[in-house]
C-alpha positions in Angstrom: 5.6 2.1 -8.1 4.7 -0.5 -10.4 6.5 -3.8 -10.3 7.5 -5.5 -13.6 5.0 -8.2 -13.1 2.0 -6.2 -11.9 -0.2 -4.4 -14.3 -2.3 -1.0 -14.8 -5.4 -1.0 -16.8 -5.3 0.8 -19.8 -7.4 3.7 -18.2 -5.4 3.8 -14.8 -3.8 7.0 -15.3 -6.7 8.9 -17.0 -9.0 7.6 -14.1 -6.6 8.4 -11.2 -5.6 11.8 -12.6 -9.4 12.8 -12.8 -10.1 11.3 -9.4 -7.2 13.4 -8.0 -8.6 16.4 -9.6 -12.1 15.6 -8.3 -10.9 15.5 -4.8 -8.4 18.2 -5.2 -6.0 15.7 -3.6 -2.2 15.3 -3.4 -2.1 11.8 -2.9 -4.7 9.0 -4.4 -5.0 5.4 -4.6 -7.4 2.7 -6.1 -8.7 -0.7 -5.8 -7.1 -3.4 -7.5 -7.6 -7.2 -8.3 -5.3 -10.1 -7.3 -3.8 -12.3 -10.2 -1.8 -15.4 -10.1 1.3 -16.0 -12.5 -1.0 -16.8 -15.5 -2.9 -13.5 -15.0 -5.9 -15.3 -13.7 -7.9 -13.4 -11.1 -7.7 -15.0 -7.7 -9.4 -14.2 -4.5 -11.4 -11.1 -4.5 -10.4 -7.4 -5.5 -9.1 -5.3 -2.7 -11.5 -2.3 -2.5 -9.7 0.9 -1.5 -10.6 2.6 1.7 -12.5 5.8 0.6 -10.1 7.9 2.6 -7.0 7.3 5.0 -5.1 9.8 7.1 -1.8 9.7 9.1 -3.3 8.1 12.2 -4.8 5.4 10.1 -1.7 4.8 8.1 0.5 4.5 11.3 -1.5 1.6 12.2 -1.4 -0.3 8.7 -0.6 0.5 5.2 -3.7 1.1 3.4 -2.2 1.8 0.0 -1.4 -0.9 -2.5 2.0 -0.1 -4.0 0.8 -0.2 -7.6 -2.3 1.9 -6.9 -1.2 5.1 -6.1 -0.3 8.6 -7.5 0.8 11.7 -5.8 1.2 15.2 -7.1 4.9 16.1 -6.9 3.9 20.0 -7.6 2.6 20.2 -3.9 5.8 19.5 -2.2 8.4 18.0 -4.6 9.8 14.6 -5.4 9.9 11.8 -2.4 12.3 9.0 -2.7 12.4 5.4 -1.3 14.2 5.1 1.8 17.4 3.0 0.6 18.4 2.1 4.1 15.2 -0.1 4.4 16.6 -2.4 1.5 13.3 -2.9 -0.1 11.8 -4.3 3.2 8.6 -2.1 3.8 10.1 0.8 1.8 6.8 1.5 0.1 5.1 1.8 3.4 7.7 4.3 4.6 7.2 6.2 1.2 3.5 6.5 1.6 3.8 7.6 5.3 6.2 10.2 4.2 3.7 11.7 1.8 0.7 11.4 3.8 2.4 13.1 6.6 2.8 16.1 4.2 -0.8 16.0 2.7 -2.5 14.5 5.7 -5.2 12.6 3.8 -5.2 10.3 0.9 -8.3 9.4 -1.1 -9.2 5.9 -2.4 -10.6 5.3 -5.8 -13.2 2.4 -5.6 -12.8 1.5 -9.0 -10.6 -1.6 -9.7 -7.8 -0.1 -11.9 -4.8 -2.3 -11.7 -3.9 -6.2 -11.0 -1.3 -7.2 -8.3 0.4 -10.5 -9.1 0.3 -12.9 -6.0 3.0 -15.5 -6.3 3.6 -18.3 -3.9 7.3 -17.6 -3.9 7.1 -13.7 -3.3 7.0 -12.1 0.0 3.3 -11.5 -0.5 2.7 -15.3 -0.8 5.0 -15.9 2.5 3.8 -13.1 4.9 5.0 -15.1 7.8 8.5 -14.3 6.9 8.0 -10.6 7.2 6.6 -10.7 11.1 10.0 -10.1 12.6 10.6 -7.3 9.9 7.3 -5.6 10.4 8.0 -5.6 14.2 11.6 -4.0 13.6 10.0 -1.5 11.0 7.6 -0.3 13.6 10.3 -0.2 16.4 13.3 1.1 14.6 11.8 3.1 11.8 8.6 4.4 13.3 10.3 4.7 16.7 7.5 3.1 18.6 8.0 1.4 21.8 7.6 -2.5 22.5 3.9 -2.6 23.0 3.2 -0.3 20.3 5.2 -2.4 17.9 3.8 -5.5 18.8 0.2 -4.1 18.5 0.9 -2.9 15.1 2.4 -6.0 14.0 -0.5 -8.1 15.5 -3.0 -5.8 13.6 -0.9 -5.9 10.4 -0.7 -10.1 10.6 -4.6 -10.2 11.1 -5.2 -7.9 8.3 -3.0 -10.0 6.2 -4.9 -13.0 7.0 -8.2 -11.5 6.1 -6.7 -9.9 2.9 -5.3 -13.2 1.5 -7.7 -15.9 2.8 -11.5 -16.3 2.0 -13.7 -16.4 5.0 
């Protein structure tokens, strides 16, 4: 899933397919840089976790939407859940896949550029708190405390991800 304003490096597909073959993996993702509206690198690159599993992904989405590939030949096509109306649909998508393959591998190479705009959802995470809670509660069918806990973990991770310490 590559948004129109995000970019893959010229070697993205080649490197990700080679990484997928090296790991004999169904799902891989990579590290990526963050850029502004003028394509200037901001913050620091987000380095992919070397490996993530279902338990880890149930806590927080470790896969950048622009950074992943999955091998459809293993279990067919997976589609975005239209009922989510573009709110955390990428998270649900990766959860669906990782539940089938059990593990995803993170390529440490920076192979893509994610555009962070002040006007976007990424630039205004506070607007997603309630939606993130509802996703945990309604979509993942977690209890109140589990949903609150995962929403707090997501919020703390977001602060770490988008602010320099």
